[in-house]
Backbone bond lengths (Angstrom), bond angles and torsions (degrees), N, CA, C in turn:
res aa  C-N    CA-C-N  psi(-1)  N-CA   C-N-CA  omega(-1)  CA-C   N-CA-C  phi
1 M - - - 1.450 - - 1.523 110.05 -
2 A 1.274 115.97 146.20 1.458 121.57 -178.70 1.522 111.35 -80.70
3 E 1.343 114.86 157.14 1.459 120.23 176.52 1.526 109.26 -61.84
4 G 1.325 116.55 143.07 1.455 120.66 -179.34 1.515 113.85 92.34
5 V 1.324 117.00 3.02 1.461 121.66 -179.52 1.525 109.63 -77.35
6 T 1.324 115.82 142.40 1.459 122.30 176.83 1.520 108.33 -104.35
7 I 1.333 116.34 137.61 1.463 120.56 178.13 1.522 110.09 -118.23
8 L 1.319 115.20 155.44 1.458 123.62 179.45 1.522 107.49 -104.37
9 K 1.328 117.79 126.99 1.463 121.22 179.99 1.519 109.66 -87.45
10 Y 1.323 115.39 128.43 1.460 121.86 178.30 1.523 109.50 -104.19
11 P 1.326 117.87 152.74 1.472 119.65 175.30 1.526 110.04 -70.97
12 H 1.330 116.32 152.63 1.466 120.69 177.72 1.526 111.08 -64.00
13 V 1.316 116.10 -36.39 1.468 122.36 176.90 1.523 107.69 -132.35
14 K 1.308 116.54 152.38 1.467 120.15 -177.73 1.524 110.24 -92.52
15 T 1.335 114.49 81.68 1.458 120.87 176.18 1.523 108.10 -130.47
16 L 1.313 115.31 164.44 1.459 120.12 177.78 1.528 110.71 -62.78
17 D 1.339 117.12 -39.41 1.465 120.94 178.71 1.527 111.37 -62.25
18 A 1.332 116.91 -41.86 1.464 120.49 179.97 1.525 110.75 -65.75
19 K 1.320 116.27 -39.21 1.465 120.32 178.02 1.531 110.02 -65.28
20 E 1.316 117.13 -41.52 1.464 121.52 178.11 1.530 110.63 -64.10
21 A 1.339 117.03 -36.91 1.464 120.55 178.36 1.529 110.83 -61.67
22 L 1.329 117.42 -36.95 1.464 120.51 176.93 1.525 111.08 -65.23
23 H 1.341 116.44 -39.67 1.471 120.39 176.69 1.529 110.44 -62.68
24 E 1.342 116.03 -42.74 1.466 120.29 -179.33 1.526 111.46 -66.76
25 E 1.334 116.42 -38.20 1.462 119.41 177.30 1.533 110.09 -64.11
26 A 1.328 117.06 -43.74 1.473 120.92 178.01 1.529 110.56 -60.26
27 A 1.330 117.12 -39.01 1.468 120.94 178.86 1.527 110.87 -62.93
28 R 1.326 117.45 -35.60 1.464 120.91 178.13 1.536 110.26 -66.41
29 Y 1.331 116.23 -44.57 1.468 119.21 177.66 1.525 110.60 -61.41
30 D 1.341 117.24 -42.79 1.471 120.86 177.58 1.522 110.65 -58.78
31 R 1.309 116.40 -45.36 1.459 122.54 -175.65 1.529 112.08 -68.81
32 L 1.346 116.57 -38.17 1.461 120.74 -173.51 1.527 113.81 -85.83
33 G 1.312 118.05 -22.31 1.463 120.71 -178.44 1.520 112.01 77.20
34 S 1.306 115.74 -172.32 1.465 120.03 -174.90 1.529 111.57 -97.48
35 H 1.322 114.35 160.16 1.462 123.42 174.93 1.518 106.21 -155.56
36 E 1.334 116.67 147.81 1.463 120.56 -176.46 1.525 113.21 -60.58
37 N 1.332 118.80 -22.13 1.459 121.21 -179.30 1.520 112.96 -113.62
38 L 1.320 115.67 22.28 1.463 122.92 173.21 1.525 106.78 -114.59
39 V 1.327 117.33 136.14 1.462 119.67 177.94 1.528 108.10 -51.50
40 T 1.317 116.54 134.36 1.463 121.34 -175.77 1.516 110.89 -78.20
41 Y 1.320 115.11 117.46 1.466 123.04 177.17 1.522 107.79 -88.64
42 K 1.347 116.22 130.66 1.467 120.79 -175.29 1.521 113.60 -116.21
43 G 1.331 117.68 14.92 1.456 120.28 179.57 1.518 111.91 106.73
44 N 1.327 116.19 -162.04 1.468 121.89 -177.74 1.516 111.08 -123.65
45 H 1.330 114.63 154.45 1.457 122.50 172.28 1.525 106.67 -143.77
46 A 1.309 116.51 125.62 1.471 121.26 179.46 1.527 111.18 51.16
47 D 1.331 116.26 46.39 1.469 122.81 177.33 1.520 114.23 64.31
48 R 1.314 117.50 21.39 1.462 120.45 176.93 1.527 108.83 -129.37
49 P 1.338 116.86 143.26 1.468 119.33 -179.08 1.529 112.35 -73.30
50 L 1.321 114.83 147.33 1.459 123.30 175.87 1.528 108.46 -108.66
51 F 1.331 115.90 135.86 1.461 121.46 -179.45 1.519 110.40 -132.35
52 A 1.330 115.49 154.92 1.463 120.40 171.74 1.522 107.68 -68.96
53 Y 1.311 116.39 136.11 1.454 122.71 -179.75 1.524 110.16 -74.35
54 C 1.323 116.75 133.91 1.468 122.78 175.83 1.528 107.17 -102.60
55 E 1.317 115.74 106.69 1.465 123.09 -167.31 1.524 115.16 -59.70
56 R 1.301 118.49 -31.58 1.471 120.02 -177.17 1.528 113.13 -89.88
57 G 1.325 117.37 -1.71 1.457 120.82 176.89 1.517 112.52 79.11
58 S 1.330 115.36 -157.50 1.468 119.83 -176.35 1.524 111.18 -82.69
59 L 1.318 115.22 152.87 1.459 121.07 176.17 1.525 109.61 -60.94
60 R 1.313 116.60 -37.71 1.469 119.77 179.69 1.524 111.34 -60.65
61 D 1.337 117.06 -46.03 1.465 119.81 179.24 1.527 110.91 -59.60
62 M 1.323 116.37 -41.70 1.469 119.34 179.19 1.522 110.93 -63.02
63 L 1.332 116.59 -44.57 1.460 120.17 -179.30 1.523 110.87 -67.43
64 D 1.330 117.23 -42.80 1.467 120.80 179.77 1.527 112.05 -65.66
65 D 1.338 116.31 -30.92 1.470 120.91 179.11 1.523 112.33 -80.67
66 G 1.325 116.53 -2.39 1.460 120.77 177.75 1.517 114.35 74.91
67 V 1.328 117.57 24.10 1.467 120.56 177.67 1.529 108.39 -63.30
68 E 1.327 115.99 126.46 1.463 120.83 179.77 1.523 109.80 -76.73
69 L 1.310 116.38 123.49 1.462 122.02 177.79 1.523 108.55 -114.53
70 R 1.310 116.76 126.84 1.464 121.00 176.20 1.530 108.95 -63.28
71 D 1.327 115.95 152.74 1.465 120.36 179.59 1.522 111.19 -55.69
72 E 1.331 117.02 -42.26 1.466 121.49 179.50 1.529 111.07 -57.37
73 L 1.330 116.58 -40.52 1.466 120.73 179.63 1.529 110.88 -71.00
74 R 1.324 117.22 -38.70 1.471 120.18 176.85 1.532 110.49 -60.00
75 F 1.336 116.14 -44.57 1.466 120.07 177.62 1.523 110.63 -60.26
76 R 1.324 116.64 -45.18 1.466 120.37 -178.32 1.523 111.19 -62.96
77 I 1.328 117.15 -44.07 1.467 120.65 178.58 1.527 109.79 -61.57
78 G 1.338 116.99 -46.10 1.462 120.59 178.59 1.520 112.21 -59.81
79 Q 1.330 117.13 -43.75 1.468 121.00 178.56 1.523 111.16 -61.82
80 Q 1.320 116.89 -39.80 1.459 120.41 -179.03 1.527 111.32 -67.24
81 I 1.326 116.92 -38.45 1.465 120.33 176.49 1.531 109.33 -62.29
82 V 1.328 116.18 -45.87 1.469 120.70 179.54 1.525 110.52 -61.75
83 R 1.335 117.89 -43.96 1.475 120.61 178.85 1.524 111.43 -58.51
84 C 1.326 116.58 -40.93 1.464 119.61 178.85 1.524 110.61 -65.36
85 L 1.327 117.05 -43.52 1.466 119.83 179.18 1.528 111.29 -63.23
86 I 1.323 117.20 -38.59 1.470 120.16 176.71 1.521 109.54 -60.27
87 R 1.309 117.08 -43.97 1.474 121.54 178.66 1.527 110.47 -62.01
88 L 1.336 116.83 -46.33 1.465 120.22 179.87 1.524 110.47 -61.58
89 H 1.340 117.03 -44.07 1.467 120.41 -179.55 1.521 111.28 -65.35
90 S 1.326 117.53 -33.10 1.466 119.88 178.02 1.528 111.43 -66.91
91 Q 1.327 116.12 -18.34 1.464 122.12 176.83 1.533 111.48 -99.74
92 N 1.350 116.93 12.01 1.475 123.33 -179.40 1.524 112.30 64.84
93 F 1.335 116.92 33.99 1.463 121.74 -179.48 1.520 109.51 -115.30
94 I 1.338 115.71 129.73 1.461 122.74 175.20 1.525 106.82 -108.38
95 H 1.337 117.51 124.13 1.468 121.30 -173.42 1.525 112.28 -61.40
96 C 1.316 118.63 -45.53 1.478 125.64 175.56 1.525 114.91 72.73
97 D 1.321 120.21 -7.60 1.467 120.36 -179.02 1.524 110.09 -148.99
98 L 1.318 116.55 44.30 1.457 120.54 -178.27 1.520 109.66 -78.29
99 H 1.292 116.59 117.46 1.459 122.10 170.82 1.513 108.74 -151.02
100 T 1.313 116.70 171.78 1.461 119.93 -173.36 1.522 112.86 -66.06
101 S 1.318 118.38 -16.87 1.469 120.59 175.04 1.521 111.52 -76.45
102 N 1.327 117.60 -16.09 1.463 122.18 -179.65 1.527 112.47 -106.35
103 V 1.321 116.27 14.09 1.466 121.82 172.02 1.520 105.99 -116.50
104 F 1.321 116.20 126.18 1.461 121.85 -175.35 1.519 109.46 -118.54
105 L 1.335 115.92 156.50 1.462 120.65 -177.26 1.521 111.10 -124.72
106 T 1.323 115.03 136.24 1.462 121.07 176.85 1.531 109.12 -82.28
107 A 1.316 116.06 177.90 1.466 121.16 177.70 1.525 111.09 -58.75
108 A 1.328 117.26 -32.79 1.467 122.46 -179.67 1.535 112.31 -88.32
109 F 1.333 117.44 12.72 1.464 123.39 -178.90 1.527 112.38 62.10
110 T 1.316 117.30 33.34 1.461 120.93 171.14 1.518 106.80 -85.80
111 S 1.334 116.70 126.25 1.467 119.07 -178.95 1.519 110.16 -84.25
112 K 1.334 114.28 142.57 1.461 122.67 -178.98 1.528 107.86 -132.96
113 V 1.321 116.12 120.85 1.466 120.90 176.77 1.524 107.69 -81.07
114 G 1.317 116.54 136.01 1.459 120.71 -179.32 1.510 112.52 -134.81
115 D 1.313 115.13 -167.40 1.459 124.08 177.86 1.532 111.01 59.27
116 L 1.323 115.69 61.26 1.467 121.23 -177.01 1.523 111.29 -78.42
117 Q 1.328 115.57 89.79 1.457 121.20 177.68 1.521 110.99 -117.84
118 G 1.315 116.40 14.56 1.455 121.32 -174.82 1.513 114.74 -79.35
119 Q 1.331 113.90 -165.35 1.461 121.58 -173.13 1.526 110.66 -106.08
120 L 1.327 115.57 132.72 1.457 122.20 178.60 1.521 108.60 -109.57
121 Y 1.326 115.28 126.85 1.461 121.61 -179.62 1.525 110.37 -104.45
122 R 1.326 115.31 149.70 1.464 120.79 170.00 1.532 107.71 -79.46
123 P 1.331 117.87 163.23 1.470 119.92 178.96 1.530 113.66 -56.15
124 D 1.344 118.28 -27.73 1.467 120.53 179.83 1.530 112.88 -81.96
125 G 1.349 117.59 0.68 1.460 121.68 178.38 1.511 114.76 94.01
126 S 1.323 118.22 -9.34 1.465 120.11 176.77 1.534 109.16 -75.79
127 I 1.306 115.78 159.44 1.463 121.16 -174.87 1.521 110.54 -85.97
128 E 1.331 115.61 123.68 1.461 121.45 175.57 1.526 110.62 -88.99
129 M 1.342 117.02 -44.52 1.465 122.96 177.20 1.521 107.69 -133.71
130 P 1.342 118.22 113.66 1.466 119.68 -179.48 1.526 111.53 -70.91
131 T 1.323 115.38 155.78 1.457 120.61 -179.38 1.526 111.69 -64.38
132 M 1.308 115.22 149.57 1.466 121.75 174.60 1.522 110.40 -107.18
133 S 1.337 117.83 -7.19 1.455 121.81 -174.42 1.522 108.52 -160.42
134 H 1.342 116.58 160.39 1.461 119.31 171.67 1.514 110.15 -156.13
135 E 1.343 114.87 165.97 1.447 121.92 -175.30 1.522 111.61 -61.89
136 N 1.322 115.01 152.80 1.461 119.60 173.54 1.527 109.04 -87.55
137 A 1.318 116.47 179.85 1.468 120.86 -175.35 1.522 112.61 -62.11
138 K 1.329 117.53 -24.11 1.460 119.73 -179.41 1.524 112.25 -68.13
139 S 1.314 117.69 -21.01 1.459 119.27 -176.83 1.520 112.72 -130.60
140 R 1.307 117.43 16.35 1.459 120.75 -175.79 1.523 109.69 -122.40
141 Q 1.313 116.16 143.63 1.456 120.02 176.35 1.523 108.96 -63.15
142 S 1.312 116.33 129.62 1.462 119.22 -178.42 1.524 111.98 -70.18
143 W 1.334 118.25 -24.20 1.463 120.37 179.73 1.524 112.65 -87.02
144 A 1.308 117.67 -5.08 1.470 120.72 176.70 1.521 108.15 -84.46
145 G 1.290 116.72 135.32 1.455 120.61 178.37 1.522 111.67 -65.23
146 E 1.310 116.24 158.65 1.468 121.26 -179.88 1.522 112.37 -58.59
147 D 1.323 116.63 -24.76 1.462 119.52 -177.81 1.528 112.49 -105.23
148 E 1.340 116.97 13.95 1.465 119.12 176.88 1.517 109.77 -91.73
149 F 1.305 115.84 118.69 1.456 122.67 175.53 1.517 105.65 -127.81
150 S 1.326 115.72 100.89 1.458 120.18 -171.82 1.521 109.94 -143.16
151 I 1.309 114.75 175.60 1.459 119.20 177.14 1.525 109.95 -61.80
152 R 1.328 118.70 -35.99 1.471 119.10 -179.31 1.524 111.34 -67.00
153 T 1.337 119.10 -35.80 1.467 118.98 177.35 1.524 110.33 -70.45
154 V 1.331 117.12 -36.10 1.470 119.98 177.37 1.528 110.41 -67.43
155 M 1.329 117.83 -39.31 1.465 120.71 179.97 1.526 110.95 -62.87
156 F 1.326 116.85 -40.84 1.458 120.15 177.44 1.527 109.81 -63.05
157 T 1.311 116.39 -46.14 1.458 121.28 179.55 1.526 110.67 -63.27
158 L 1.320 116.86 -41.99 1.461 120.71 177.97 1.527 110.26 -58.01
159 G 1.316 117.03 -42.26 1.461 120.40 178.27 1.517 112.24 -59.21
160 T 1.328 117.32 -42.36 1.468 119.43 178.86 1.524 110.72 -67.58
161 R 1.325 117.83 -33.98 1.473 121.08 178.66 1.520 111.38 -70.19
162 L 1.335 116.31 -40.55 1.462 119.42 177.98 1.531 110.57 -67.08
163 Y 1.327 117.19 -36.69 1.464 120.89 174.40 1.528 109.31 -59.67
164 H 1.326 116.95 -47.26 1.464 122.40 179.39 1.531 109.99 -58.91
165 L 1.321 117.22 -44.53 1.463 122.01 179.28 1.527 110.75 -61.12
166 W 1.323 116.49 -44.81 1.462 120.18 -175.28 1.526 112.33 -74.33
167 H 1.329 117.78 -41.22 1.463 121.68 -173.78 1.525 113.93 -98.84
168 G 1.325 117.58 -9.12 1.464 120.18 178.22 1.514 114.33 81.79
169 E 1.315 117.44 0.24 1.464 121.46 176.12 1.525 108.74 -150.20
170 A 1.318 115.05 154.15 1.464 120.31 -179.83 1.526 109.78 -69.36
171 P 1.337 118.38 150.72 1.461 119.48 175.83 1.524 110.11 -61.87
172 F 1.311 116.65 141.23 1.468 123.01 180.00 1.529 111.58 56.60
173 S 1.325 117.65 35.96 1.467 120.36 -175.84 1.526 112.86 -63.22
174 D 1.323 117.37 -19.51 1.460 120.55 -178.81 1.528 113.20 -88.35
175 L 1.324 118.27 -3.17 1.461 121.25 -176.51 1.519 111.85 -103.09
176 E 1.310 115.73 152.08 1.461 121.09 173.33 1.526 108.82 -70.26
177 E 1.334 116.75 158.04 1.467 120.95 -177.57 1.521 112.45 -55.96
178 Q 1.336 117.92 -44.27 1.465 119.93 -176.74 1.525 110.86 -66.26
179 T 1.341 117.23 -37.49 1.455 120.35 177.34 1.517 110.01 -66.82
180 Q 1.329 116.92 -42.10 1.462 120.77 177.74 1.518 110.97 -59.83
181 E 1.325 115.51 -44.70 1.461 120.10 -179.21 1.522 109.64 -59.41
182 G 1.328 116.71 -42.94 1.457 120.80 178.55 1.516 112.05 -63.49
183 K 1.339 117.49 -43.13 1.462 120.90 178.39 1.522 111.06 -63.25
184 C 1.317 117.40 -40.05 1.471 120.53 177.88 1.518 109.99 -63.37
185 R 1.331 117.18 -42.61 1.462 120.97 -179.18 1.525 110.22 -64.37
186 I 1.335 117.35 -41.63 1.464 120.74 179.28 1.525 109.87 -65.63
187 G 1.343 117.21 -42.94 1.465 121.17 178.20 1.514 112.05 -59.84
188 V 1.309 117.08 -40.37 1.464 121.23 179.00 1.519 109.83 -67.36
189 A 1.327 117.19 -41.35 1.460 120.51 -179.88 1.528 110.65 -62.61
190 I 1.326 116.70 -41.04 1.463 120.23 179.09 1.528 110.25 -67.16
191 A 1.329 116.37 -45.24 1.472 121.01 -177.03 1.523 112.55 -66.70
192 T 1.320 117.01 -34.58 1.467 120.07 -174.59 1.518 113.59 -104.20
193 G 1.331 117.19 -12.86 1.449 120.19 -176.82 1.517 113.22 76.57
194 R 1.350 116.86 10.21 1.471 120.39 -179.75 1.524 109.97 -87.84
195 L 1.318 115.51 148.79 1.452 120.69 173.50 1.517 109.27 -76.98
196 I 1.335 116.59 147.34 1.458 120.09 176.58 1.509 109.00 -104.61
197 S 1.317 115.24 146.95 1.464 118.81 -179.24 1.501 110.63 -99.83
């Protein structure tokens, strides 16, 4: 596909809930506005969101396909992801599902964070839009509660994504989620001197 192409996002399954999730995602893009490192939302067509096409696909696909990225490019991609998260946080939005499948690359290797299903807070800290998704144990702090969506949970997730970007694979990629969660909990206990339950 050529640069400048618009794509239509379809639900993973054809249910009323999936269709509503697309409406909620579009509402988040409307509310948050545009940013150079956020997937460009172009409105709706037939109740589905339209986005600018990212020619190189997801960062995960590139890493899984073994695409060689120069260190300079890895740094640039990482910086762009961080810039987008800073912008989202300045709007009181926590992504809640940041992983390499939700980072996309243009033909010029500009990274764009997408799949906005996270939680939007009002300035007083109350929830304006509740999350529709969140990280799994492979990318989530084990000591954070299931309902904690904060800058600290995003920072932990960002670290695992940057590790994946730099090393070409997720940390502990050979372990099951429950084993990973246990290793993270033990690592935190050692680092902080806290007992784990």
